[in-house]
C-alpha positions in Angstrom: 150.2 96.7 150.3 150.3 99.8 148.2 148.9 103.4 148.2 145.8 104.5 150.0 145.4 107.8 148.1 147.3 109.8 145.4 147.6 113.6 145.4 148.9 116.1 142.8 150.0 119.3 144.5 151.2 122.6 143.1 154.6 124.0 144.1 153.1 125.6 147.2 151.6 122.3 148.4 148.0 123.1 147.4 146.1 120.0 146.2 145.1 120.2 142.5 143.8 116.7 142.0 143.4 113.9 144.5 142.0 110.3 144.4 141.1 108.3 147.4 141.4 104.6 146.6 140.9 102.9 150.0 139.3 105.5 152.3 141.5 104.5 155.3 143.5 107.8 155.3 141.8 111.1 155.9 142.2 113.4 152.9 143.0 116.3 155.3 146.3 114.5 156.1 147.9 116.0 153.0 147.9 119.4 154.8 150.8 118.1 156.9 153.0 117.2 153.9 154.3 120.6 152.8 155.2 121.9 156.4 156.9 118.6 157.0 158.8 118.8 153.7 159.9 122.4 154.4 161.0 121.5 157.9 163.1 118.5 156.7 164.6 120.7 153.9 165.7 123.3 156.5 167.3 120.6 158.6 169.1 119.2 155.6 167.4 115.8 156.2 165.0 115.7 153.2 164.0 112.1 152.3 161.7 110.6 149.6 159.5 109.2 152.4 158.1 111.4 155.1 155.9 110.4 158.1 153.3 112.2 160.2 152.0 110.0 163.0 150.8 106.7 161.4 150.6 108.3 157.9 153.4 107.9 155.4 154.0 110.2 152.4 155.8 108.8 149.4 156.5 111.6 147.0 158.3 112.7 143.9 158.7 116.2 142.3 158.2 116.8 138.5 158.5 120.3 137.1 156.3 122.5 139.4 154.3 119.6 140.8 154.5 117.2 143.7 153.0 113.7 143.2 152.3 112.2 146.7 151.0 108.8 147.7 149.8 108.2 151.2 149.5 104.9 153.1 149.0 103.6 156.7 150.5 100.2 156.0 154.0 98.9 155.4 153.6 99.5 151.7 155.8 98.2 148.9 157.7 101.5 148.5 159.4 100.5 145.2 156.0 99.7 143.7 154.6 103.0 144.8 157.5 105.0 143.4 157.4 103.1 140.1 153.7 103.9 139.9 154.3 107.6 140.5 157.0 107.8 137.8 154.8 105.8 135.4 151.9 108.3 136.1 154.2 111.1 135.1 155.1 109.3 131.9 151.4 108.6 131.0 150.4 112.2 131.8 153.3 113.5 129.6 152.1 111.3 126.8 148.6 112.9 127.0 149.5 116.5 127.7 153.0 116.7 126.1 154.2 118.9 129.0 153.2 117.9 132.6 152.9 121.0 134.8 150.3 122.8 136.9 148.5 124.4 133.9 148.1 121.2 132.0 146.6 119.5 135.1 144.1 122.4 135.6 143.1 122.4 131.9 142.6 118.6 131.7 141.3 117.6 135.2 138.5 115.4 133.6 141.1 113.3 131.8 143.4 113.3 134.8 140.6 111.8 137.0 139.8 109.2 134.3 143.4 108.2 134.1 143.8 107.9 137.9 140.8 105.6 137.9 142.4 103.4 135.3 146.0 103.5 136.5 145.2 102.2 140.0 142.4 100.2 141.6 142.0 100.0 145.4 145.6 101.1 145.8 147.2 98.7 143.3 148.5 99.7 139.9 146.5 98.4 137.0 146.8 99.5 133.3 149.9 101.8 133.1 150.6 101.5 129.3 149.7 104.8 127.7 149.1 103.1 124.3 146.4 100.9 125.8 144.9 103.8 127.8 144.7 106.0 124.6 142.4 103.4 123.0 139.5 104.3 125.3 140.4 107.5 127.1 140.6 110.3 124.5 141.7 113.9 124.8 139.2 115.2 122.4 136.1 114.1 124.3 137.6 114.5 127.8 135.5 111.4 128.7 135.3 107.7 128.1 134.4 106.6 124.6 130.6 106.5 124.2 128.7 103.4 123.3 128.3 100.0 125.0 130.5 99.4 127.9 133.3 97.2 126.9 136.8 96.3 127.9 139.4 97.1 125.2 140.7 93.9 123.6 144.3 94.8 124.5 143.4 94.7 128.2 142.2 91.1 128.2 144.2 89.9 125.1 147.1 87.5 125.7 149.3 90.1 124.0 147.9 93.1 125.9 150.7 95.4 124.7 149.9 95.2 121.0 146.6 95.8 119.1 145.4 93.4 116.4 144.9 94.3 112.8 148.0 96.6 112.4 149.1 97.0 108.7 152.1 98.8 107.2 153.1 99.2 103.6 156.7 98.8 104.5 157.7 96.6 107.5 160.7 98.0 109.4 162.4 97.6 112.8 164.9 100.1 114.1 167.3 99.0 116.9 169.2 101.5 119.1 171.8 100.4 121.6 172.5 103.3 124.1 175.1 103.0 126.8 175.9 105.4 129.6 179.2 105.1 131.4 179.9 106.3 135.0 183.6 106.6 135.6 185.5 107.9 138.6 189.3 108.5 138.5 191.4 109.5 141.4 194.3 112.1 141.3 196.8 109.4 140.5 194.9 108.3 137.4 193.6 105.1 138.9 190.0 104.1 138.1 188.0 103.9 141.3 184.5 103.3 139.7 183.6 101.9 136.3 180.1 101.0 135.4 178.2 100.7 132.1 174.4 101.1 132.1 172.8 100.2 128.8 169.4 100.0 127.1 168.2 98.4 123.9 165.4 100.4 122.3 163.2 99.4 119.3 161.0 101.3 116.9 158.7 98.8 115.3 156.5 99.3 112.2 155.3 95.7 111.5 152.0 94.3 110.3 150.0 91.6 112.1 151.5 89.8 115.1 155.1 89.1 114.2 157.5 87.3 116.5 161.0 88.6 116.7 164.1 86.8 118.0 167.3 88.6 118.9 170.5 87.2 120.2 173.4 88.9 122.1 177.0 88.1 122.4 176.3 87.1 126.0 179.0 85.1 127.9 176.4 82.7 129.3 175.2 81.9 125.8 178.7 81.3 124.6 179.3 78.9 127.5 176.1 77.0 126.7 177.0 76.6 123.0 180.7 75.9 123.6 181.8 79.1 121.9 183.6 80.6 124.9 187.0 79.8 123.6 186.3 81.2 120.1 187.3 84.6 118.7 183.9 85.9 119.5 184.0 88.7 122.1 181.4 88.1 124.8 180.0 90.4 127.5 178.7 89.4 131.0 175.4 91.2 131.5 174.1 92.0 135.0 170.8 93.3 136.4 169.0 92.5 133.1 165.5 93.9 133.0 163.1 93.0 130.1 159.9 94.5 128.7 156.9 92.4 129.6 156.6 91.2 125.9 159.8 89.0 126.3 159.4 85.3 126.9 161.5 84.9 130.0 161.3 81.1 130.0 162.9 81.0 126.5 165.6 83.4 127.6 166.4 81.2 130.6 166.6 78.1 128.4 168.8 79.3 125.5 169.4 83.0 126.1 167.3 83.9 123.0 165.2 87.1 123.3 161.9 86.0 121.8 159.0 88.4 121.8 155.9 89.9 120.0 156.8 93.6 120.1 154.5 96.5 120.9 153.8 99.0 118.1 156.1 102.0 117.8 158.8 103.0 120.3 159.6 100.9 123.4 162.5 99.8 125.6 163.2 96.1 125.0 165.7 95.7 127.8 168.2 97.4 130.2 171.4 96.0 131.6 174.5 96.8 133.6 178.1 95.8 133.4 180.8 96.2 136.0 183.5 96.4 133.4 186.9 98.1 133.8 186.9 101.0 131.3 189.6 103.5 130.6 188.7 107.2 130.2 188.0 108.0 126.6 188.8 111.6 127.2 191.8 111.9 129.5 192.1 115.1 131.6 195.1 116.6 133.2 195.1 119.8 135.2 197.7 122.1 136.7 196.9 124.9 139.2 199.4 127.7 139.8 198.9 130.4 142.5 200.6 133.8 142.3 201.2 136.2 145.2 198.3 134.8 147.1 195.9 136.9 145.0 195.3 135.1 141.8 195.2 131.6 140.4 195.7 130.1 136.9 194.3 126.8 136.0 195.5 124.8 132.9 193.4 121.9 131.7 194.5 119.5 129.0 192.0 117.1 127.4 193.1 114.2 125.1 190.9 111.9 123.1 191.8 108.3 123.8 189.5 106.7 121.3 189.8 105.8 117.6 190.3 108.6 115.1 187.3 107.5 113.1 185.0 108.4 116.0 184.0 111.9 117.2 182.8 112.9 120.6 179.9 115.4 120.4 178.7 118.0 123.0 181.8 117.7 125.2 181.4 119.6 128.5 184.3 119.7 130.9 183.4 121.2 134.3 186.4 122.5 136.3 185.6 123.5 139.9 187.0 126.8 141.2 187.0 128.4 144.7 183.7 130.1 145.6 185.4 133.5 146.1 187.1 133.6 142.7 186.5 136.6 140.5 187.7 138.5 137.4 187.7 135.4 135.1 189.7 135.3 131.9 189.9 132.3 129.5 192.0 131.1 126.6 191.1 127.9 124.7 192.7 126.1 121.8 189.2 125.0 120.7 185.6 125.6 121.9 184.6 128.2 124.5 184.8 128.5 128.2 182.4 130.4 130.6 182.3 130.9 134.4 179.2 129.7 136.2 179.4 131.4 139.6 176.3 129.9 141.1 177.9 126.4 140.7 181.5 127.6 141.2 182.7 125.9 138.0 184.2 126.8 134.7 182.4 125.0 131.8 184.6 124.2 128.8 182.4 123.4 125.9 183.7 121.6 122.7 181.2 120.9 120.0 183.2 118.2 118.2 186.2 116.3 119.7 187.8 113.8 117.2 189.7 110.8 118.6 193.4 111.3 119.1 193.2 115.1 119.4 194.6 117.1 122.3 193.3 120.5 123.4 194.2 123.1 126.1 192.2 125.6 128.2 193.7 128.2 130.5 191.6 130.0 133.1 192.8 133.0 135.2 191.0 134.2 138.3 191.5 136.7 141.1 191.6 134.9 144.4 191.0 137.1 147.4 191.3 134.3 150.0 193.6 131.4 149.4 192.6 129.8 152.7 189.0 129.4 151.3 190.1 126.5 149.1 191.6 124.6 152.0 188.2 124.7 153.9 186.1 123.8 150.8 188.4 121.1 149.5 188.8 120.4 145.8 185.8 118.8 144.0 186.5 116.5 141.0 186.6 117.6 137.3 183.5 116.4 135.5 183.4 115.3 131.8 180.3 114.7 129.8 180.0 113.8 126.1 178.4 111.5 123.5 180.0 109.3 120.8 177.5 108.1 118.1 177.8 104.6 116.7 180.0 103.4 119.4 179.4 100.9 122.3 181.8 100.8 125.2 180.9 97.3 126.3 181.2 95.7 122.9 177.7 94.3 123.0 176.4 93.0 119.7 172.8 92.4 118.6 172.1 89.7 116.0 168.8 88.9 114.3 167.9 85.2 114.3 166.9 83.5 111.0 163.1 83.3 110.5 162.7 85.9 113.2 159.8 87.4 111.4 157.1 85.0 110.3 156.3 85.4 106.6 157.8 88.8 106.4 160.7 88.4 104.0 161.1 92.1 103.1 161.6 93.4 106.6 164.6 95.8 106.9 166.7 96.1 110.1 168.5 99.5 110.1 170.9 99.5 113.1 172.4 102.4 115.0 174.2 102.7 118.3 174.4 106.2 119.8 176.3 106.3 123.0 176.0 108.7 126.0 179.2 108.6 127.9 179.3 110.3 131.3 182.4 110.5 133.5 183.4 112.2 136.7 187.1 112.3 137.7 189.4 114.1 140.1 192.8 115.1 139.0 196.0 116.5 140.6 196.4 120.2 140.9 
């Protein structure tokens, strides 16, 4: 079972838009949502699912809006949350910025979209490209003329329109990997996880079929290449776009598909691979006369000199009662963020093999404060373009584009690397 009704509330909990799909939950039940939310917030027991009597509220917050689904049944919660996030994505496609004002200014389109997105509590058409074929912003109403179902809804390839033509056929492939890394004070890696996505930008005529291959370990074992020099990766939790032929992938690990037009995410994956920190952090904390503290942080790039980490942010926690900050950095800039009790050391460009220092000096009225609060980990965030941590490789199979000999395949691999680590003081 799924949702009985969907509400869009402002930041004070006042309903802006609502749609009752089943009629088994009174619309007045939403009045209990905000008091229940505030009560749970005060108790420190806030949860994504709240209940009042027999009614359950499944909710998310986006900008200054609450999107709430209600149900009486034992609903498929993951389906409802996926629908709510997909609704945010569709509204954002239509209105660019989804907030209270955009809902008030476009309530006609919002109602039309809610009618198409869900039917009797079950998600239906949630692809914004298909919805834009027959729900237009200009008219704020359905397309006039004879009632008809858009071809893409009933077509075997519902995600792609027919008759597309381009003067130049191109496909752009991006491999984006985020790494979550946790290191203890002794330098041992406690958690190492790679989460990746492969995104495509497609400008192709007609109904082309693409075939991509990965250096997947299962594929190498099937083809007898596991002992070769080819480096393989073991993908976990693989999730494909609906256009991918899953039976073909199960048989020979080939990713065969007729792509949607424009931007889309082809697949996502996860790897539980042991990864060393690309930016190694060391810290030393010195206390003087129980009234001031000096923190020295050293950052060293442990990746190839040819690569450069961009937008490096090193977050160094400090005691909540620290004051009178002074900084000295060998590169970049440092600033104190008192509301978060951290020092942010920002480095615009960090080449591989380089080593930089940052010194921070604070007044420390209460040295006992730190013992009560503990010592949170140092956090590091950065991006390295044209670099994949997992070593995943994407290859284009021969004859992957039917009768399109001039297709170009530009390839780029931006990487978003995120780590969190704790270090000795």
